[in-house]
N, C-alpha and C positions, 0 to 999 in steps of 0.2 A: 504494500500500500504506500501511497505517497502523501506527504504533508509538507506545507511550507512553514518554516520557522520564521521567527520575527525578523531575522536578517534578510529573508528572501531566499536563503539557500534551500536546496532541495535535499530531502532525506528519503531514501527508499529502503523499506524494511523487507527482508526476505523471510517469509513465514510459511515455509512449505514443509511437507513431511520428509522425514529421513528414516524410512522403514528399515527394519533389520533384514539384511540379505541372507541367502541360504547358508553362508559361512559365518554368520553372526556379526558381520561388519555392517556399519551404517551404509545404506544405499544413498549416495549423494546425487543420483540422477536428476531429481527435481531441483536441487540447488543449482547444478550445472546448467540445466535448461533455462531456469529463471535468469541466471546471470547472462547467458547468451541472448535472451530475449530483450532484456532491458539495456544492454550495452550500447546499442546504436542510438538510443534516444535519451541517454542521460545528459543532463545539463552540465555545463562547466561548474566545477566546485561542488558537485553533488557528493553525497556520502551514502554509501551502500552499507546497511547494517544487517548483520546476519543474526536473526532471532531464533532460527532453527537450532535444534540440538545436533551438533556436528562434532566429528573427531578433531583432535588437535591438528592444526595445519590447514584447516578449511578456510580460514580468513584469507590466507595467502593464496590458496587455491582459487577462491572467488576472484581475487584481485588479478590473478594470471588470466583467468577465463575472460574477464571483462576487457583486458588489454587485447587479447587475441581476437575478441569479437568486435573490436572497433570503438571501445569507450575512449573518451577524451583523456588526455594524460593526467589531468589534475583531479580526477575522481578519487575520493577517499574511500577506504573500506575498513570496517571495524566489526568486531564481535560484540554483540549485546544480548547475551543469553537470557531466556525467559525462565521464570521460576513459578509458573502458575500450577496450581493443584486442581485436579478435577473435583468439582463440587464447591470450590471456593475461588474460582478463577477471577471473577469480577472483583471480589475483595482483595485478592492478591495483586491484581493489576492496579487498583486504586491506592492500595497501601502496601507496597512491596517491602520485604524485609531488607533488601539491598538492591542496588543497581550496579551492574558490572559492565564495564566498557573496556574492550581490548583493542588497542591500536598502537602502531609504531610511530604515528604522527601526533605530536603533542597538540597541534592546532585542531586536528580532527577530534581528539579527546575533549578539548574545551568546548567545541561546537556541539558535540553530542551531549555533553553534560548539561548544556543549556536547555536541552529538550526536557530535562527532568527538574527544572527549576520549579519550586513549589511542592515537589514530592518530598515528604518527610521520611527520608531513608538515606543510609550511607551510600555514597557514590564512590565506587572503586574504579580507578582508571589504571589499567595495567597493559601488558603486552598481549597480543592476540592469543598466543599459546596458553598463557596462564588463565585468561578469561574463559577459553574453551574448556580447560581442565576443571575450572570451578564447577561448571555444570555437571560434568560426569562424576567428579569427586563427591559432590554433594549427594547425588542420588546413590552412588555406590556406598557411601557412609551410612545413609538411612537404611538401605537394603541390608547392610551388614548388621546394623543395630537390631533390625527385626529378626534376622537369622540368629543373632546371639540370644535374644530373649526367648525365642522358640527353643533353642538348645537348653537354656536354663529351665524352662518349663518342663521339658522332657525329663531332665534330671530330677526336678522336683517330684515327679510322679514316682521315680525310683527310690527316693529317700523319704517319701511321705511328708514333703514340704508343700506349702501352698504358694503358687506363683503370685497370686494376688497380694499376699503379705510381703513377699520378697520384693516385688516391684515397688510397693509402697515404701519399703525401707531404702531401696536404691534411688527412687526418683526424687526424694527430698535432698539428695546431694546435688547442689547446683551445678557441679561439673558433669552430671549425668542427665538430670531432668526426667520428666515423665513422657515426653513425646516419643512415639515409636517404640515404647516399651509395652506393647500389647501383644501377647502371644496369640497365635491363631494358625490357620492352615498354610501360611506362607504368603510372601508378597507376589504381586502380579501387576496387571494393568498395562498401559501403553508405554510406560517410561522405564521402570526398574529393570525388567527383563532385557529390553533392548539396550539400555545404557550400560548395564553391567557387562553384557556381551561385547559391546563396542569398546569399552575400556579394557577388557581382557585382551582384545585383539590389538589395541594400541600398545599395551604392555608387551605383548608377544613381538610385535614389530620392532619395539625398542630393545628387545633382548632381555626384558625383565620378567622374572617369574613371580607373578602377582598371586602367590599361594593363598594369602588371606582372603582376597575377593573370590577366588575360585572355590575356596572352602565354603564361603557364604552362599554361593550359588548351589553347590552340591547339597548343603544343609537344607536349602529351600526346596530343592527337588525331593529330598527325602521326607520333608514334612508332609507333603501330599500323601505319600504312602502310609505314614503314621496315622493320618486321619482315616484313611480307608481301613486300616487295621482296627481302629476303634469302632467303626461302623460294623465291620465283620464280627468283632467280638460281641457287640450288642445284639447281633442276629444269631448268636449261638455258635459261631465259628464258621459259618458258610453264608455266602451272599446269593447262592443259587436259589432263585424263586422268592427271595426276600422282597417285601414291599417296603420301599424307602421313601419317606416324605422329606422333601428338601425345601428349606426356607432360605431363599437368597441365591442369586446366580451372578450378579454383577461382582466385579473384583473388589469393590468397596461400596459402602452405603452412599446415598445421595448422588448417584450417577447411574446412567443406563448403559455403561460401558462393560462389555463382556470380553474385551481383548485380554488375552493371557490371564483370564480370571482363574484363581485357584479353585473356586466353586465349580466352574465348568469342567476343569480338568479332573477334579475328584469325582464329579458326577459321571464323567466318561469312564473312569476306571471302575466305578461301581457297576455301571451297565455292562462293561466288558466281562465282569466277574459274575454276571447272572442276575443282578438285582433289577427289579422293576421299579422305575422311578416316577414319582409325581412331584412336580416342583411348582413353587410360587415365588415370584419376585415382584415387588411393587413397581418397578420401573423398566425392566428388561424388554417388555413389549414384544414386537414382532421378531426381533433378533433371537429372543429366547425360544419362541415358537418354532424357529427354524432349526434348533439343535436336535440332533438325532439321539435316540436312546432314552428319551424321557418325555413324559406328558406334562405340558405346562397348563396350569389351571389358574383361574382368576381369583381364587380365595384361599387364604392360608388354612382354613379349616378343611376345605375340600381336599387339600393336599394330604392331610393326615388321616383321612377316612380309611379304616381297616389297615393302617400301616403297622409294620413290625418295629420301625424305629423312625424317629424324627431327627433330622440332621440340620443344624443351624450353620449355614455356610457364609452368610453375609450379615454384617452387624446393623441391619436396619432397626432404627429405634422403635418402630411400630410393633416389632415382635415382642417387646417387653410387656406390652399392655393387653395382650390377648387373653381370652378366657381359657386358662390352661386346664381347668377341670373338664371343660368341654372337649379340649384337645385330647386329654388322656382317655376320656370315656369313648371317644370315636375310634381310638386305635386298637389294633388287635393286641398289642403289647405296649405298655407305657415305658418305652425305652427312648432315651434322648442322648444325642451326641452334640454338644454345643462347642463347635470348633472355634468360636469367637469369645467364649466366656462372657456372653452377653447377658445371660440369665442368672438368677440367684440359685445356687445349688441347693441350699437348705429349703427354700420355698418350693422348688421343683420336687424335692424328695418328700416334703410334707404332703404334696398333692398325690404322690404315689409313683412318680417317675423314678426309674433307675437312671441317674444322671451321670454322664461322662463329660468332663471338660478337658481343657489343656493345661496340665500342670496343677490340677486341683484334685 
């Protein structure tokens, strides 16, 4: 998109997808095509800002393509990564936690900074490679934090500790905090899987063995299987012919996004192992209806009718306030696997559920 700054200079933002390729690397085809398309029509002194999530070196790549495609010589290029979260994107845009600008040209850095005048957030001007790394490093750190708390939760189950109490004790340490210390079925969505894979490929290309991040990814993959094991155990040791009610299919609450959703992956494994699935999600809509191996219904109670086990896979707040006595009475067996620790175990057990959480 284009916009005129107060000085009359032109700024062009590249906001295009960078999907994960077959080898795990970011596919920069859309970026390359966009750069070639705009190059001939850029005004003198224009600045091209890369908002897309791209590997280190992409700012210089865009600059090279612009020159090759006929851009005027004084066009500036900078990295300006976005940090928007699904479900809170508007708030994150209006009140960002930080603004990162990557450029080798100090004058370009000043001009881009002026675009954010009035935005109450730290503005960090650095070189392009560092700016690009900030985006990947941030997502990789958060993914690793989730994998860590999942591992601690799994250990809690083995030593009879309660992850809820453990996280409470950890999170009050200001060096740690409570954010992303929520055990569950693993991370997913459109960013973390793609960005961790891209960063691992960047490390490989640089000759660095990023064992820590690779371990976080492996731990995340294993977490899906652990959730399936919980469901299988709740069904008496086999999923063949078991009726499984699923609440939640999106990768997190307050979005309709099914991309790389751990809920969808777990549902697929359950179906492969012989379970009959009936699912409800408040927002997944037609995309959920297109999933194979499960029946999508329009009501959470309908999903539970005659089920052997209820599995909570997405942390939708509305699930907290349902009539669980009605849910239990409609099921063949009052078995529950709460992969998000959304519900109160004691309350569920008082109603008559056999409750299984994560780390509890």
